N, C-alpha and C positions, 0 to 999 in steps of 0.2 A: 372848730372843724362845723360850717354847716352843714357838710352831707358829707357820710361816711364815705367811702371807697368802693364799699358792697354789701353786699344786703344778703343777709341768710332768707333762703328758702323757708314759706312756715311760722316765719318771727317776724317782728316789725322791725321799719327802720323810719328813724326820725329825725326830721330836718328841718333849718333854721334858720329865718332872715333878721336880718337888723335895717332898721328901717331910716334913711340920714337925710339931713338936707343938704342943700347943694353945698355948705360949708364943712358939710362933714358931724353934723348935729345931730344925735337922736332925735328923730319926731314920729310921731303917729304917720301913717298913710290916712291917705282922702276916707278912703274905706277899707276894708279888711283884703291882706295880698288873695288872687288864686292861683292857681296853677294844675299844669296841666304832665302826666306824666306819658315817653312813649317811648316803643322798644324797637330798639336797634335805630332806624332811618325809617323805619316805617310810619307814614304821614296821619294815620290817628290815632288818638290819646285811646290809653285803655284805662287812665285813671284823671279825673277832673274833682275839687276840691277847692274848699278855702281856708286859709292858716286861720289862726287862731293867738289875738295877746298870750303872750307868756308870762307870767309873776308881773300885773298890771299895776299891781300897789306901788312896785318897787325898781322899775324900769320903764322905758316909753320908748316903744316900736320895737320890740320884739316877739317876733311871733315864729310859734312854730308849728308844725304839723307831724302827724305821724302814718306811716303806709302801713299796710298789712298786705305781706307778700307772698300771699297759697296762691299755687296752683290755680285754686277756684277764680281768683282775683287775675287772670291771665298772667301769673309770672316763671320765668322759666331757668332752671340753672348754669347758668357760662351765658347769658344773652345779657347786654349792654341797655342801660336806663336812665334817659333821660329825662328830667325834670326840670319844666319853664316852670318860673313865678312870672307874675307878671303884677303892676300894683303901680296905685297914681300920689305923689307926692306935691304936694303946693300945686296939683295940678296937670302936671310933667311924670309924664308914665317912664316907667322902671322897669327891666326886666334883667334877672336871673335866673342863669340855667346852672342845673345839675348835675353831672354823672356817677353813676355805680356801675356793677357788676353785682348780679344776684348767684350765690353759688349755693349747693346745696353741703347741707352740715360734714358731710365727710370731705368735703373740698375746703375747708375752713382750718389752716393749719393750728393746734395748741400742744401746748408742751406733754408729754406724756407722762400718764399717772406717775411710773417709778422716777418720780425726781424727787432731788437733795434740799428742795426748797419748791416755795411758793410763787407764782406773781405777787400777791399780796403782801406776800414778806419781804421780796424783795423790795417793792415802790415805797415799804414803808420805810427800810433801811437807808435808800436812793432821797428819799425825800418828793418823790414824784408822786404827783396828783390827778395828773392828766390819763388818762385810759387811749389817746391816742399810740403809744406803744405797747400795750397791750401783747398783740401776737408775738411782736418780734421779744418780747419780752422772755413769753413760753419756749419760743425758740431756743432762744441762748441759754436758759433755763438747765432744757431736753438737753446742747452741746455739750455745758457744761460737767453735767451731770456722765452723760457716757464717756467724756473727758480722763472726771477724777478717778472712774471704774475702768478705764483701759489701765490709767496709772497707775492704779492699786491692784489690780489684774484681777478683781472680783468683785463682784456684786454687793454694792451696799444696801439699798434699798429689797424689801423683802420679797423673793419673788418661787418659787418652785423648783427643783436642776432634776436633771436627770447627766451623772458624768460616771464616767468611766476608767479605773487606772487600772497601773501595772501592778502586780505584785509580787514583792521580793522577798518574801519569807518570813517578814517583820510581822509583828504584833498590830500596830499602832498607824494609821490610815490618816494625813492630813490631808483636809478636804480645803479646795481652791475657794469655797465661803465662807462666810460664817459671821455672826453668832447664827446654832444652829437651832432651830426653834420642835423641828423636826424631821425624825427618817420615818422614811414610808414603805423603802425594801434594802438591805444591804445583803449582795451576792458575793461569794470570792469567788465564781465561776462559772461557765457557761454552758450551757445544751444544748442538743438539737432541739427545735421547735417538731417542725416537718420538715421535708422534703419534697421538693419541688419537679416537674419535668413536664415537655411538652415532645406527643408523641404525633404532629402533623408531619404527612411524609413527605408535603410540597411546599413545606420552607424550608429555609436555608438557614435560621438564626434562632434562638428565644433566650431568653432573659429573662431573670426573678432580682427586683431592687427592692432592698428596703431602705427607708428614709426614715426620719424621726416620727413622721404621719403619713406617710404612706407605704405601700408595698404597689410595688409599677410591675404589670406583670407584658413583656413583648414578647411578640412573634411578628419575623419580619419574611414576607414569601408566603404564598401559597392561597389556598382559599380562607384559613383561619387566621391571615395579618391582621393587627390590630396590636394598640398598645394603648393598655388599659392601668388608670391608677386606683385602687379603693383607699379609702379612706378610712385607718384605722379605730378612731375613738366611733365608726356609727356598727361597728361590733364591739358586742358584751365579752366572748367570747370566740375561742380558735372555733371551737364547730358552726359557729355563724358565718368565719370568714370562709371558713373550707366551702362552703354552702355556697358563699357568694362565688368563691374564682371559678365553681363544677358549675356555677349558673350561667359564667359567658359563656361556655359550647365553643371555645377555640381547641381541643386539645389538651389541655389540663390533666394534670393528674396527680396524686399527691400519697405519701407514705405519713402516715399519723401516729403521734404516741399518745395514742387514747389517754393514757393517765394525766395529762397534762391539757386536755381540751378547756375545759373550764379556764384560764389561761386569759388575761384580755388579752388582746393584741397587740393594743399601746406598748405591750412589755415587751415586743419584738425589736433584738438589738439593729443596728443599722448596719448596712454595709460599707465598706469604702468605696466597691463596685459594683456591677453587675455579675451576677454566674451566669454562664452559657447553661441550658438545662435542656438543649433541643433533643429527645432519645438519650437523656443521661438526668440524674438525681441532684439536682445543686441542695442546699440545706439552708435553713434559717432558723437563725438560733433567738435563742431566749437565756436572760440571767438562769442561774441552777437555783434549786430550792433557799430561799430568804436565811441566811445566818441570825440567829436569835440569841449567841452568847456574848454579848458585848456593850461594853459601857460608853457613853457621850460624854465630852469633853467640851460641852456647849457654845461655852465665850471664844473656846479657843480654836472651834471645829476640828476637833481631835477624834476618831475613834479608835477605841482599843478595844480588838480581839479576845477573849479567852482562848487564846488556842493562836496561829501563825497565819496569813494567808499565803496562798502558794504562790510560788515563780509563775507569773505566767503575763503577755503581754494584754491590757484589754480586759484584762478576765474579772476586774473587779466592777460591778456596778450598783451606784446607791442616787436611791431617789430620795431627794431630801427636800425640805424650806429650810434655806437662810437668807441672814438680812435683816436689818431693822425694818421693823413696822413703825419706829418709833426713831426721826435723824435726829443723833446726841447733838447737841444746840452747837460744838465746835465746830463737827462736819458740815454741819449746815450756813456756817457763816465762812469755812474754807469755799463754799459751793457758792453764796452770797456775794464772795469777794472777789469768785472767777467769773462771773456773772458781769459783773460789775467790772471787769476790765476786759473783758465783750464790749459790752456795751459804752463803753468811755475810749475805746479804740475807733470809735466810727470816727471821729470828730480829732484825732491829737495824732501824732505823729509816735508810733511805737518803737519806731528802729533808732530814735534820736539818744543816744546816749549821755551827750555832753556839749554846751556851748558858751559861749564865753561871750559878754555882750562886748567890754572893750575890744578894737578895734576885730570886732567880731569874729567868732571861727564857729565850727562846730564839727562831735562826732559822731557817726552813725555806727551801731551794732553793726561788728564781723558777721560772713553766713551765718557760721557756727550758733553765732548767739544768738540769732533771729531765732534762727529754727528751734533754740534750746538745748542744745547741746545734750548732756547726758538726762535732760530732763525729758527729754523726747516735745518738746513745744511747750511744757506748762511752765510756767513761769516760777521763775526760781524763789520766789518765797513764798508760793504757793506750795513746788512741789518740795520746802521746806517743812511745810504744816502739815503733807499729807503722808508723809516719813510713818509715824505707827502707825496709818491704817492699810500701808502694803500687806497683800498677802504673805503670808507665812513662806507660803511656795516657792516664793520668788530665789 
């Protein structure tokens, strides 16, 4: 690739040319090639320079140059730049243009860190030495990881979870994700964290909603009309969150349980829908006091309580870390094979079931076979190999 399709702000971009004679033989140009860089269709160049021979001892007429794509040098994200290279070969002027888009780091799509394999390992397995498709391979690894975890109905790469389960009177809790490496909190019931009201006399509606990350306080109508969301992680205790709500000065009032004011607001339980609280109190909930009398079957992801979980709907809350920090080799190979399936599908007809050469004929897959049937779109051989990895809760 003489010049990449895109460059990244604050990084370098390298471009090359190969000088050739009229009959296609590599030769040195009469003088070092020069270049100019233009932004979009602006007629004034933003950079000029001279290219240099690369590996002169082993090549002929191979020139390269590197641009520093800094904002100080005039480069901006999401703008197109053209490089115009000019040289003379046997007294004949030769011009070669290149174009690239300058992108910020956030614009360059790479695979998620929570992946079952790496670009380097896939390329080693597939025998790929070029870097041309690295971005594509990274995307396919992310998609393959997501597809495998969806099929297995569990997160396979280690990460933190907060899950909610129904209590059914039993002593065992089978977790969605495993192996378990740490349990931060286990609670078998819920409690009122605090209650909220809004006393705006000219409003027609007020509502409080809690998500995994925010508490939303909405007032509609009147002088206090407002819609504010506070990020739970910004406050270390409920006391500090209460102060922030009061500081909004929009008619909010609270009934507090002072015995739990030291709890972190991040423990607040999400609400399925907003609760109306205009001139009435609406409760916001927390897990009840943490349980401590239990054991963990880490490999299987089973919590055994010394007692029984009370019957409840979504009354059990557990925060824990689960998944593999070091991916098992056979699981990684399944992911590599699925990525290879995606990668090779670009140039093959995956709907072709069979073909016969003599008096040529062919058979395509049925719509059910194309969709994956009972495997949910996962290739059947990979689906079979993934069966031992599927969640116990399926």
